[in-house]
PDB file of N, CA, C and O in Angstrom:
ATOM      1  N   MET A   1       0.855  -1.192  -0.017  1.00  0.00           N
ATOM      2  CA  MET A   1       0.020  -0.030   0.019  1.00  0.00           C
ATOM      3  C   MET A   1       0.902   1.211  -0.001  1.00  0.00           C
ATOM      4  O   MET A   1       1.900   1.277   0.716  1.00  0.00           O
ATOM      5  N   CYS A   2       0.543   2.180  -0.807  1.00  0.00           N
ATOM      6  CA  CYS A   2       1.246   3.458  -0.787  1.00  0.00           C
ATOM      7  C   CYS A   2       0.695   4.302   0.374  1.00  0.00           C
ATOM      8  O   CYS A   2      -0.258   3.895   1.038  1.00  0.00           O
ATOM      9  N   ASP A   3       1.275   5.438   0.609  1.00  0.00           N
ATOM     10  CA  ASP A   3       0.894   6.269   1.720  1.00  0.00           C
ATOM     11  C   ASP A   3      -0.260   7.201   1.300  1.00  0.00           C
ATOM     12  O   ASP A   3      -0.143   8.417   1.456  1.00  0.00           O
ATOM     13  N   HIS A   4      -1.330   6.677   0.790  1.00  0.00           N
ATOM     14  CA  HIS A   4      -2.489   7.446   0.364  1.00  0.00           C
ATOM     15  C   HIS A   4      -3.054   8.135   1.567  1.00  0.00           C
ATOM     16  O   HIS A   4      -3.195   7.480   2.600  1.00  0.00           O
ATOM     17  N   PRO A   5      -3.397   9.432   1.523  1.00  0.00           N
ATOM     18  CA  PRO A   5      -3.483  10.296   0.421  1.00  0.00           C
ATOM     19  C   PRO A   5      -2.207  11.117   0.141  1.00  0.00           C
ATOM     20  O   PRO A   5      -2.193  11.929  -0.784  1.00  0.00           O
ATOM     21  N   VAL A   6      -1.145  10.911   0.927  1.00  0.00           N
ATOM     22  CA  VAL A   6       0.091  11.638   0.701  1.00  0.00           C
ATOM     23  C   VAL A   6       0.630  11.285  -0.698  1.00  0.00           C
ATOM     24  O   VAL A   6       0.984  12.174  -1.472  1.00  0.00           O
ATOM     25  N   ILE A   7       0.687   9.997  -1.009  1.00  0.00           N
ATOM     26  CA  ILE A   7       0.995   9.535  -2.344  1.00  0.00           C
ATOM     27  C   ILE A   7      -0.261   8.994  -2.938  1.00  0.00           C
ATOM     28  O   ILE A   7      -0.734   7.963  -2.459  1.00  0.00           O
ATOM     29  N   PRO A   8      -0.865   9.616  -3.973  1.00  0.00           N
ATOM     30  CA  PRO A   8      -2.182   9.218  -4.498  1.00  0.00           C
ATOM     31  C   PRO A   8      -2.238   7.762  -4.914  1.00  0.00           C
ATOM     32  O   PRO A   8      -1.354   7.266  -5.613  1.00  0.00           O
ATOM     33  N   LEU A   9      -3.282   7.089  -4.479  1.00  0.00           N
ATOM     34  CA  LEU A   9      -3.546   5.753  -4.881  1.00  0.00           C
ATOM     35  C   LEU A   9      -3.603   5.544  -6.400  1.00  0.00           C
ATOM     36  O   LEU A   9      -3.315   4.462  -6.912  1.00  0.00           O
ATOM     37  N   GLU A  10      -3.975   6.588  -7.080  1.00  0.00           N
ATOM     38  CA  GLU A  10      -4.026   6.534  -8.579  1.00  0.00           C
ATOM     39  C   GLU A  10      -2.699   6.201  -9.174  1.00  0.00           C
ATOM     40  O   GLU A  10      -2.639   5.818 -10.342  1.00  0.00           O
ATOM     41  N   ASN A  11      -1.600   6.330  -8.412  1.00  0.00           N
ATOM     42  CA  ASN A  11      -0.260   6.039  -8.916  1.00  0.00           C
ATOM     43  C   ASN A  11       0.161   4.625  -8.510  1.00  0.00           C
ATOM     44  O   ASN A  11       1.354   4.324  -8.569  1.00  0.00           O
ATOM     45  N   ALA A  12      -0.721   3.776  -8.117  1.00  0.00           N
ATOM     46  CA  ALA A  12      -0.361   2.447  -7.659  1.00  0.00           C
ATOM     47  C   ALA A  12       0.298   1.673  -8.739  1.00  0.00           C
ATOM     48  O   ALA A  12       1.208   0.899  -8.440  1.00  0.00           O
ATOM     49  N   ASN A  13      -0.100   1.822 -10.022  1.00  0.00           N
ATOM     50  CA  ASN A  13       0.511   1.105 -11.110  1.00  0.00           C
ATOM     51  C   ASN A  13       1.985   1.531 -11.292  1.00  0.00           C
ATOM     52  O   ASN A  13       2.819   0.710 -11.675  1.00  0.00           O
ATOM     53  N   ILE A  14       2.298   2.783 -11.026  1.00  0.00           N
ATOM     54  CA  ILE A  14       3.641   3.303 -11.152  1.00  0.00           C
ATOM     55  C   ILE A  14       4.513   2.701 -10.053  1.00  0.00           C
ATOM     56  O   ILE A  14       5.654   2.313 -10.306  1.00  0.00           O
ATOM     57  N   HIS A  15       3.984   2.625  -8.849  1.00  0.00           N
ATOM     58  CA  HIS A  15       4.705   1.985  -7.750  1.00  0.00           C
ATOM     59  C   HIS A  15       4.991   0.550  -8.039  1.00  0.00           C
ATOM     60  O   HIS A  15       6.077   0.042  -7.763  1.00  0.00           O
ATOM     61  N   ALA A  16       3.974  -0.122  -8.616  1.00  0.00           N
ATOM     62  CA  ALA A  16       4.145  -1.549  -9.012  1.00  0.00           C
ATOM     63  C   ALA A  16       5.210  -1.691 -10.055  1.00  0.00           C
ATOM     64  O   ALA A  16       5.998  -2.635 -10.005  1.00  0.00           O
ATOM     65  N   GLY A  17       5.259  -0.770 -11.012  1.00  0.00           N
ATOM     66  CA  GLY A  17       6.258  -0.756 -12.025  1.00  0.00           C
ATOM     67  C   GLY A  17       7.634  -0.687 -11.466  1.00  0.00           C
ATOM     68  O   GLY A  17       8.521  -1.418 -11.906  1.00  0.00           O
ATOM     69  N   VAL A  18       7.846   0.190 -10.486  1.00  0.00           N
ATOM     70  CA  VAL A  18       9.145   0.385  -9.815  1.00  0.00           C
ATOM     71  C   VAL A  18       9.503  -0.917  -9.073  1.00  0.00           C
ATOM     72  O   VAL A  18      10.646  -1.371  -9.126  1.00  0.00           O
ATOM     73  N   ALA A  19       8.525  -1.505  -8.387  1.00  0.00           N
ATOM     74  CA  ALA A  19       8.801  -2.755  -7.676  1.00  0.00           C
ATOM     75  C   ALA A  19       9.176  -3.852  -8.654  1.00  0.00           C
ATOM     76  O   ALA A  19      10.069  -4.646  -8.358  1.00  0.00           O
ATOM     77  N   LEU A  20       8.514  -3.928  -9.836  1.00  0.00           N
ATOM     78  CA  LEU A  20       8.835  -4.860 -10.836  1.00  0.00           C
ATOM     79  C   LEU A  20      10.275  -4.644 -11.330  1.00  0.00           C
ATOM     80  O   LEU A  20      11.035  -5.600 -11.485  1.00  0.00           O
ATOM     81  N   ARG A  21      10.618  -3.442 -11.561  1.00  0.00           N
ATOM     82  CA  ARG A  21      11.963  -3.093 -12.040  1.00  0.00           C
ATOM     83  C   ARG A  21      13.034  -3.608 -11.072  1.00  0.00           C
ATOM     84  O   ARG A  21      14.125  -3.992 -11.494  1.00  0.00           O
ATOM     85  N   TYR A  22      12.726  -3.612  -9.809  1.00  0.00           N
ATOM     86  CA  TYR A  22      13.701  -4.026  -8.811  1.00  0.00           C
ATOM     87  C   TYR A  22      13.534  -5.429  -8.368  1.00  0.00           C
ATOM     88  O   TYR A  22      14.072  -5.807  -7.327  1.00  0.00           O
ATOM     89  N   GLY A  23      12.796  -6.248  -9.125  1.00  0.00           N
ATOM     90  CA  GLY A  23      12.802  -7.669  -8.929  1.00  0.00           C
ATOM     91  C   GLY A  23      11.564  -8.298  -8.298  1.00  0.00           C
ATOM     92  O   GLY A  23      11.557  -9.499  -8.029  1.00  0.00           O
ATOM     93  N   ALA A  24      10.496  -7.493  -8.053  1.00  0.00           N
ATOM     94  CA  ALA A  24       9.270  -8.102  -7.573  1.00  0.00           C
ATOM     95  C   ALA A  24       8.664  -9.030  -8.598  1.00  0.00           C
ATOM     96  O   ALA A  24       8.887  -8.865  -9.798  1.00  0.00           O
ATOM     97  N   ASP A  25       7.934  -9.959  -8.161  1.00  0.00           N
ATOM     98  CA  ASP A  25       7.229 -10.915  -9.045  1.00  0.00           C
ATOM     99  C   ASP A  25       6.003 -10.249  -9.643  1.00  0.00           C
ATOM    100  O   ASP A  25       5.163  -9.715  -8.920  1.00  0.00           O
ATOM    101  N   GLU A  26       5.901 -10.284 -10.987  1.00  0.00           N
ATOM    102  CA  GLU A  26       4.799  -9.605 -11.688  1.00  0.00           C
ATOM    103  C   GLU A  26       3.436 -10.176 -11.276  1.00  0.00           C
ATOM    104  O   GLU A  26       2.503  -9.409 -11.041  1.00  0.00           O
ATOM    105  N   GLN A  27       3.302 -11.493 -11.184  1.00  0.00           N
ATOM    106  CA  GLN A  27       2.002 -12.099 -10.775  1.00  0.00           C
ATOM    107  C   GLN A  27       1.635 -11.621  -9.367  1.00  0.00           C
ATOM    108  O   GLN A  27       0.479 -11.278  -9.118  1.00  0.00           O
ATOM    109  N   LYS A  28       2.574 -11.596  -8.470  1.00  0.00           N
ATOM    110  CA  LYS A  28       2.260 -11.177  -7.104  1.00  0.00           C
ATOM    111  C   LYS A  28       1.873  -9.743  -7.092  1.00  0.00           C
ATOM    112  O   LYS A  28       0.984  -9.368  -6.328  1.00  0.00           O
ATOM    113  N   LEU A  29       2.484  -8.912  -7.895  1.00  0.00           N
ATOM    114  CA  LEU A  29       2.074  -7.486  -7.941  1.00  0.00           C
ATOM    115  C   LEU A  29       0.670  -7.309  -8.480  1.00  0.00           C
ATOM    116  O   LEU A  29      -0.093  -6.496  -7.959  1.00  0.00           O
ATOM    117  N   LEU A  30       0.311  -8.067  -9.527  1.00  0.00           N
ATOM    118  CA  LEU A  30      -1.069  -8.009 -10.031  1.00  0.00           C
ATOM    119  C   LEU A  30      -2.041  -8.464  -8.985  1.00  0.00           C
ATOM    120  O   LEU A  30      -3.106  -7.863  -8.848  1.00  0.00           O
ATOM    121  N   GLU A  31      -1.723  -9.512  -8.229  1.00  0.00           N
ATOM    122  CA  GLU A  31      -2.617  -9.947  -7.150  1.00  0.00           C
ATOM    123  C   GLU A  31      -2.749  -8.915  -6.063  1.00  0.00           C
ATOM    124  O   GLU A  31      -3.819  -8.760  -5.475  1.00  0.00           O
ATOM    125  N   MET A  32      -1.674  -8.207  -5.789  1.00  0.00           N
ATOM    126  CA  MET A  32      -1.689  -7.170  -4.736  1.00  0.00           C
ATOM    127  C   MET A  32      -2.639  -6.026  -5.102  1.00  0.00           C
ATOM    128  O   MET A  32      -3.172  -5.354  -4.218  1.00  0.00           O
ATOM    129  N   LEU A  33      -2.850  -5.805  -6.402  1.00  0.00           N
ATOM    130  CA  LEU A  33      -3.704  -4.718  -6.847  1.00  0.00           C
ATOM    131  C   LEU A  33      -5.109  -5.171  -7.237  1.00  0.00           C
ATOM    132  O   LEU A  33      -5.964  -4.336  -7.534  1.00  0.00           O
ATOM    133  N   THR A  34      -5.358  -6.465  -7.241  1.00  0.00           N
ATOM    134  CA  THR A  34      -6.625  -6.982  -7.729  1.00  0.00           C
ATOM    135  C   THR A  34      -7.344  -7.903  -6.741  1.00  0.00           C
ATOM    136  O   THR A  34      -8.218  -7.454  -6.000  1.00  0.00           O
ATOM    137  N   ILE A  35      -6.986  -9.166  -6.729  1.00  0.00           N
ATOM    138  CA  ILE A  35      -7.696 -10.162  -5.941  1.00  0.00           C
ATOM    139  C   ILE A  35      -7.451 -10.051  -4.443  1.00  0.00           C
ATOM    140  O   ILE A  35      -8.364 -10.287  -3.651  1.00  0.00           O
ATOM    141  N   ASN A  36      -6.197  -9.685  -4.030  1.00  0.00           N
ATOM    142  CA  ASN A  36      -5.893  -9.575  -2.619  1.00  0.00           C
ATOM    143  C   ASN A  36      -6.747  -8.491  -1.883  1.00  0.00           C
ATOM    144  O   ASN A  36      -7.283  -8.767  -0.810  1.00  0.00           O
ATOM    145  N   PRO A  37      -6.872  -7.291  -2.444  1.00  0.00           N
ATOM    146  CA  PRO A  37      -7.754  -6.329  -1.767  1.00  0.00           C
ATOM    147  C   PRO A  37      -9.198  -6.823  -1.717  1.00  0.00           C
ATOM    148  O   PRO A  37      -9.907  -6.621  -0.731  1.00  0.00           O
ATOM    149  N   ALA A  38      -9.624  -7.486  -2.821  1.00  0.00           N
ATOM    150  CA  ALA A  38     -11.020  -8.025  -2.817  1.00  0.00           C
ATOM    151  C   ALA A  38     -11.186  -9.068  -1.715  1.00  0.00           C
ATOM    152  O   ALA A  38     -12.226  -9.097  -1.056  1.00  0.00           O
ATOM    153  N   LYS A  39     -10.202  -9.911  -1.502  1.00  0.00           N
ATOM    154  CA  LYS A  39     -10.285 -10.855  -0.432  1.00  0.00           C
ATOM    155  C   LYS A  39     -10.328 -10.218   0.939  1.00  0.00           C
ATOM    156  O   LYS A  39     -11.091 -10.621   1.817  1.00  0.00           O
ATOM    157  N   ILE A  40      -9.487  -9.210   1.097  1.00  0.00           N
ATOM    158  CA  ILE A  40      -9.466  -8.482   2.409  1.00  0.00           C
ATOM    159  C   ILE A  40     -10.827  -7.867   2.701  1.00  0.00           C
ATOM    160  O   ILE A  40     -11.294  -7.872   3.840  1.00  0.00           O
ATOM    161  N   LEU A  41     -11.447  -7.347   1.674  1.00  0.00           N
ATOM    162  CA  LEU A  41     -12.757  -6.685   1.829  1.00  0.00           C
ATOM    163  C   LEU A  41     -13.920  -7.683   1.813  1.00  0.00           C
ATOM    164  O   LEU A  41     -15.071  -7.307   2.035  1.00  0.00           O
ATOM    165  N   GLY A  42     -13.617  -8.925   1.556  1.00  0.00           N
ATOM    166  CA  GLY A  42     -14.636  -9.970   1.540  1.00  0.00           C
ATOM    167  C   GLY A  42     -15.575  -9.920   0.348  1.00  0.00           C
ATOM    168  O   GLY A  42     -16.716 -10.375   0.429  1.00  0.00           O
ATOM    169  N   ILE A  43     -15.090  -9.359  -0.773  1.00  0.00           N
ATOM    170  CA  ILE A  43     -15.937  -9.210  -1.954  1.00  0.00           C
ATOM    171  C   ILE A  43     -15.295  -9.936  -3.164  1.00  0.00           C
ATOM    172  O   ILE A  43     -15.633  -9.652  -4.313  1.00  0.00           O
ATOM    173  N   ASP A  44     -14.364 -10.878  -2.886  1.00  0.00           N
ATOM    174  CA  ASP A  44     -13.697 -11.564  -3.950  1.00  0.00           C
ATOM    175  C   ASP A  44     -14.612 -12.508  -4.735  1.00  0.00           C
ATOM    176  O   ASP A  44     -14.224 -13.015  -5.787  1.00  0.00           O
ATOM    177  N   ASP A  45     -15.822 -12.741  -4.226  1.00  0.00           N
ATOM    178  CA  ASP A  45     -16.779 -13.521  -4.978  1.00  0.00           C
ATOM    179  C   ASP A  45     -17.408 -12.670  -6.140  1.00  0.00           C
ATOM    180  O   ASP A  45     -18.029 -13.202  -7.060  1.00  0.00           O
ATOM    181  N   ARG A  46     -17.216 -11.368  -6.045  1.00  0.00           N
ATOM    182  CA  ARG A  46     -17.807 -10.469  -7.055  1.00  0.00           C
ATOM    183  C   ARG A  46     -16.746  -9.745  -7.912  1.00  0.00           C
ATOM    184  O   ARG A  46     -16.986  -9.476  -9.089  1.00  0.00           O
ATOM    185  N   VAL A  47     -15.557  -9.424  -7.314  1.00  0.00           N
ATOM    186  CA  VAL A  47     -14.576  -8.666  -8.030  1.00  0.00           C
ATOM    187  C   VAL A  47     -13.165  -9.201  -7.712  1.00  0.00           C
ATOM    188  O   VAL A  47     -13.000 -10.069  -6.855  1.00  0.00           O
ATOM    189  N   GLY A  48     -12.147  -8.662  -8.424  1.00  0.00           N
ATOM    190  CA  GLY A  48     -10.745  -8.999  -8.105  1.00  0.00           C
ATOM    191  C   GLY A  48     -10.166  -9.925  -9.105  1.00  0.00           C
ATOM    192  O   GLY A  48      -8.946 -10.088  -9.133  1.00  0.00           O
ATOM    193  N   SER A  49     -10.963 -10.555  -9.942  1.00  0.00           N
ATOM    194  CA  SER A  49     -10.422 -11.408 -11.024  1.00  0.00           C
ATOM    195  C   SER A  49     -11.460 -11.478 -12.124  1.00  0.00           C
ATOM    196  O   SER A  49     -12.620 -11.107 -11.946  1.00  0.00           O
ATOM    197  N   ILE A  50     -10.999 -11.972 -13.285  1.00  0.00           N
ATOM    198  CA  ILE A  50     -11.851 -12.068 -14.431  1.00  0.00           C
ATOM    199  C   ILE A  50     -12.367 -13.498 -14.486  1.00  0.00           C
ATOM    200  O   ILE A  50     -11.663 -14.427 -14.883  1.00  0.00           O
ATOM    201  N   LYS A  51     -13.597 -13.635 -14.081  1.00  0.00           N
ATOM    202  CA  LYS A  51     -14.243 -15.009 -14.110  1.00  0.00           C
ATOM    203  C   LYS A  51     -15.773 -14.805 -14.436  1.00  0.00           C
ATOM    204  O   LYS A  51     -16.384 -13.771 -14.167  1.00  0.00           O
ATOM    205  N   LYS A  52     -16.294 -15.865 -15.019  1.00  0.00           N
ATOM    206  CA  LYS A  52     -17.701 -15.814 -15.361  1.00  0.00           C
ATOM    207  C   LYS A  52     -18.506 -15.653 -14.081  1.00  0.00           C
ATOM    208  O   LYS A  52     -18.265 -16.341 -13.089  1.00  0.00           O
ATOM    209  N   GLY A  53     -19.472 -14.728 -14.118  1.00  0.00           N
ATOM    210  CA  GLY A  53     -20.337 -14.450 -13.013  1.00  0.00           C
ATOM    211  C   GLY A  53     -19.911 -13.298 -12.112  1.00  0.00           C
ATOM    212  O   GLY A  53     -20.674 -12.865 -11.249  1.00  0.00           O
ATOM    213  N   LYS A  54     -18.699 -12.807 -12.313  1.00  0.00           N
ATOM    214  CA  LYS A  54     -18.211 -11.681 -11.508  1.00  0.00           C
ATOM    215  C   LYS A  54     -18.573 -10.376 -12.222  1.00  0.00           C
ATOM    216  O   LYS A  54     -18.870 -10.363 -13.416  1.00  0.00           O
ATOM    217  N   ASP A  55     -18.540  -9.244 -11.433  1.00  0.00           N
ATOM    218  CA  ASP A  55     -18.766  -7.926 -12.010  1.00  0.00           C
ATOM    219  C   ASP A  55     -17.793  -7.674 -13.176  1.00  0.00           C
ATOM    220  O   ASP A  55     -16.598  -7.933 -13.039  1.00  0.00           O
ATOM    221  N   ALA A  56     -18.268  -7.193 -14.275  1.00  0.00           N
ATOM    222  CA  ALA A  56     -17.440  -7.004 -15.480  1.00  0.00           C
ATOM    223  C   ALA A  56     -16.817  -5.637 -15.490  1.00  0.00           C
ATOM    224  O   ALA A  56     -17.188  -4.827 -16.340  1.00  0.00           O
ATOM    225  N   ASP A  57     -15.936  -5.335 -14.645  1.00  0.00           N
ATOM    226  CA  ASP A  57     -15.216  -4.056 -14.621  1.00  0.00           C
ATOM    227  C   ASP A  57     -13.751  -4.343 -15.066  1.00  0.00           C
ATOM    228  O   ASP A  57     -13.055  -5.153 -14.454  1.00  0.00           O
ATOM    229  N   ILE A  58     -13.321  -3.677 -16.115  1.00  0.00           N
ATOM    230  CA  ILE A  58     -11.948  -3.967 -16.622  1.00  0.00           C
ATOM    231  C   ILE A  58     -11.423  -2.678 -17.308  1.00  0.00           C
ATOM    232  O   ILE A  58     -12.197  -1.878 -17.833  1.00  0.00           O
ATOM    233  N   VAL A  59     -10.076  -2.508 -17.285  1.00  0.00           N
ATOM    234  CA  VAL A  59      -9.402  -1.418 -17.950  1.00  0.00           C
ATOM    235  C   VAL A  59      -8.489  -1.936 -18.996  1.00  0.00           C
ATOM    236  O   VAL A  59      -7.743  -2.885 -18.753  1.00  0.00           O
ATOM    237  N   ILE A  60      -8.521  -1.331 -20.186  1.00  0.00           N
ATOM    238  CA  ILE A  60      -7.632  -1.691 -21.306  1.00  0.00           C
ATOM    239  C   ILE A  60      -6.577  -0.624 -21.346  1.00  0.00           C
ATOM    240  O   ILE A  60      -6.917   0.557 -21.417  1.00  0.00           O
ATOM    241  N   TRP A  61      -5.327  -0.975 -21.303  1.00  0.00           N
ATOM    242  CA  TRP A  61      -4.179  -0.082 -21.288  1.00  0.00           C
ATOM    243  C   TRP A  61      -3.431  -0.037 -22.603  1.00  0.00           C
ATOM    244  O   TRP A  61      -3.467  -1.030 -23.331  1.00  0.00           O
ATOM    245  N   SER A  62      -2.785   0.998 -22.945  1.00  0.00           N
ATOM    246  CA  SER A  62      -1.973   1.121 -24.190  1.00  0.00           C
ATOM    247  C   SER A  62      -0.728   0.293 -24.132  1.00  0.00           C
ATOM    248  O   SER A  62      -0.238  -0.153 -25.170  1.00  0.00           O
ATOM    249  N   HIS A  63      -0.188   0.067 -22.934  1.00  0.00           N
ATOM    250  CA  HIS A  63       0.972  -0.752 -22.667  1.00  0.00           C
ATOM    251  C   HIS A  63       0.672  -1.602 -21.461  1.00  0.00           C
ATOM    252  O   HIS A  63      -0.428  -1.568 -20.909  1.00  0.00           O
ATOM    253  N   HIS A  64       1.691  -2.383 -21.054  1.00  0.00           N
ATOM    254  CA  HIS A  64       1.515  -3.121 -19.751  1.00  0.00           C
ATOM    255  C   HIS A  64       1.180  -2.050 -18.684  1.00  0.00           C
ATOM    256  O   HIS A  64       1.790  -0.981 -18.687  1.00  0.00           O
ATOM    257  N   PRO A  65       0.249  -2.316 -17.798  1.00  0.00           N
ATOM    258  CA  PRO A  65      -0.144  -1.309 -16.793  1.00  0.00           C
ATOM    259  C   PRO A  65       0.971  -0.877 -15.865  1.00  0.00           C
ATOM    260  O   PRO A  65       0.870   0.181 -15.243  1.00  0.00           O
ATOM    261  N   PHE A  66       2.047  -1.673 -15.750  1.00  0.00           N
ATOM    262  CA  PHE A  66       3.162  -1.221 -14.909  1.00  0.00           C
ATOM    263  C   PHE A  66       4.200  -0.453 -15.691  1.00  0.00           C
ATOM    264  O   PHE A  66       5.210  -0.041 -15.120  1.00  0.00           O
ATOM    265  N   ASP A  67       3.994  -0.250 -16.951  1.00  0.00           N
ATOM    266  CA  ASP A  67       4.889   0.544 -17.826  1.00  0.00           C
ATOM    267  C   ASP A  67       4.562   2.016 -17.648  1.00  0.00           C
ATOM    268  O   ASP A  67       3.390   2.387 -17.721  1.00  0.00           O
ATOM    269  N   LEU A  68       5.538   2.857 -17.421  1.00  0.00           N
ATOM    270  CA  LEU A  68       5.306   4.220 -17.226  1.00  0.00           C
ATOM    271  C   LEU A  68       4.658   4.956 -18.371  1.00  0.00           C
ATOM    272  O   LEU A  68       4.082   6.025 -18.167  1.00  0.00           O
ATOM    273  N   ARG A  69       4.737   4.402 -19.594  1.00  0.00           N
ATOM    274  CA  ARG A  69       4.131   4.961 -20.742  1.00  0.00           C
ATOM    275  C   ARG A  69       2.626   4.571 -20.865  1.00  0.00           C
ATOM    276  O   ARG A  69       1.906   5.113 -21.704  1.00  0.00           O
ATOM    277  N   ALA A  70       2.201   3.676 -20.061  1.00  0.00           N
ATOM    278  CA  ALA A  70       0.787   3.140 -20.182  1.00  0.00           C
ATOM    279  C   ALA A  70      -0.215   4.240 -19.902  1.00  0.00           C
ATOM    280  O   ALA A  70      -0.119   4.992 -18.932  1.00  0.00           O
ATOM    281  N   LYS A  71      -1.202   4.293 -20.823  1.00  0.00           N
ATOM    282  CA  LYS A  71      -2.391   5.166 -20.659  1.00  0.00           C
ATOM    283  C   LYS A  71      -3.607   4.350 -20.767  1.00  0.00           C
ATOM    284  O   LYS A  71      -3.638   3.365 -21.505  1.00  0.00           O
ATOM    285  N   VAL A  72      -4.634   4.736 -20.040  1.00  0.00           N
ATOM    286  CA  VAL A  72      -5.905   4.034 -20.132  1.00  0.00           C
ATOM    287  C   VAL A  72      -6.540   4.322 -21.498  1.00  0.00           C
ATOM    288  O   VAL A  72      -6.663   5.476 -21.910  1.00  0.00           O
ATOM    289  N   GLU A  73      -6.930   3.270 -22.173  1.00  0.00           N
ATOM    290  CA  GLU A  73      -7.539   3.423 -23.457  1.00  0.00           C
ATOM    291  C   GLU A  73      -9.075   3.206 -23.392  1.00  0.00           C
ATOM    292  O   GLU A  73      -9.844   3.897 -24.059  1.00  0.00           O
ATOM    293  N   LYS A  74      -9.471   2.262 -22.597  1.00  0.00           N
ATOM    294  CA  LYS A  74     -10.876   1.990 -22.428  1.00  0.00           C
ATOM    295  C   LYS A  74     -11.151   1.485 -21.027  1.00  0.00           C
ATOM    296  O   LYS A  74     -10.317   0.823 -20.409  1.00  0.00           O
ATOM    297  N   VAL A  75     -12.352   1.813 -20.532  1.00  0.00           N
ATOM    298  CA  VAL A  75     -12.813   1.386 -19.206  1.00  0.00           C
ATOM    299  C   VAL A  75     -14.204   0.754 -19.377  1.00  0.00           C
ATOM    300  O   VAL A  75     -15.091   1.378 -19.960  1.00  0.00           O
ATOM    301  N   TYR A  76     -14.396  -0.429 -18.896  1.00  0.00           N
ATOM    302  CA  TYR A  76     -15.664  -1.076 -18.943  1.00  0.00           C
ATOM    303  C   TYR A  76     -16.147  -1.308 -17.519  1.00  0.00           C
ATOM    304  O   TYR A  76     -15.466  -1.950 -16.720  1.00  0.00           O
ATOM    305  N   ILE A  77     -17.331  -0.779 -17.206  1.00  0.00           N
ATOM    306  CA  ILE A  77     -17.920  -0.985 -15.904  1.00  0.00           C
ATOM    307  C   ILE A  77     -19.260  -1.666 -16.078  1.00  0.00           C
ATOM    308  O   ILE A  77     -20.104  -1.159 -16.818  1.00  0.00           O
ATOM    309  N   ASP A  78     -19.489  -2.790 -15.429  1.00  0.00           N
ATOM    310  CA  ASP A  78     -20.621  -3.630 -15.664  1.00  0.00           C
ATOM    311  C   ASP A  78     -20.880  -3.961 -17.110  1.00  0.00           C
ATOM    312  O   ASP A  78     -22.021  -4.060 -17.562  1.00  0.00           O
ATOM    313  N   GLY A  79     -19.752  -4.134 -17.843  1.00  0.00           N
ATOM    314  CA  GLY A  79     -19.782  -4.526 -19.256  1.00  0.00           C
ATOM    315  C   GLY A  79     -20.018  -3.360 -20.209  1.00  0.00           C
ATOM    316  O   GLY A  79     -20.031  -3.561 -21.423  1.00  0.00           O
ATOM    317  N   GLU A  80     -20.204  -2.152 -19.694  1.00  0.00           N
ATOM    318  CA  GLU A  80     -20.474  -0.988 -20.549  1.00  0.00           C
ATOM    319  C   GLU A  80     -19.180  -0.144 -20.731  1.00  0.00           C
ATOM    320  O   GLU A  80     -18.456   0.111 -19.768  1.00  0.00           O
ATOM    321  N   ASN A  81     -18.916   0.272 -21.968  1.00  0.00           N
ATOM    322  CA  ASN A  81     -17.729   1.118 -22.234  1.00  0.00           C
ATOM    323  C   ASN A  81     -17.985   2.501 -21.637  1.00  0.00           C
ATOM    324  O   ASN A  81     -18.975   3.143 -21.988  1.00  0.00           O
ATOM    325  N   CYS A  82     -17.120   2.970 -20.749  1.00  0.00           N
ATOM    326  CA  CYS A  82     -17.294   4.243 -20.036  1.00  0.00           C
ATOM    327  C   CYS A  82     -16.348   5.281 -20.460  1.00  0.00           C
ATOM    328  O   CYS A  82     -16.373   6.379 -19.904  1.00  0.00           O
ATOM    329  N   LEU A  83     -15.491   5.015 -21.427  1.00  0.00           N
ATOM    330  CA  LEU A  83     -14.485   5.974 -21.862  1.00  0.00           C
ATOM    331  C   LEU A  83     -14.462   6.170 -23.338  1.00  0.00           C
ATOM    332  O   LEU A  83     -13.659   6.954 -23.845  1.00  0.00           O
TER     333      LEU A  83
END
């Protein structure tokens, strides 16, 4: 976890990219930003991974989300394009 709100949570992918650069495991980083928070909140039956029957919220990036050049291209919330 970053020091939100001192360091905005919106920059979590940048922090993950830095961690990846210094040897963190990519799969573990993805889980830290997706399924693990959902498990902590007790909502992993609805969100946190892409599986049939879960809420269809997903972001499409221009590059790998941990790449500093990455920009959000599309956002789908409940299966609807919101961007």
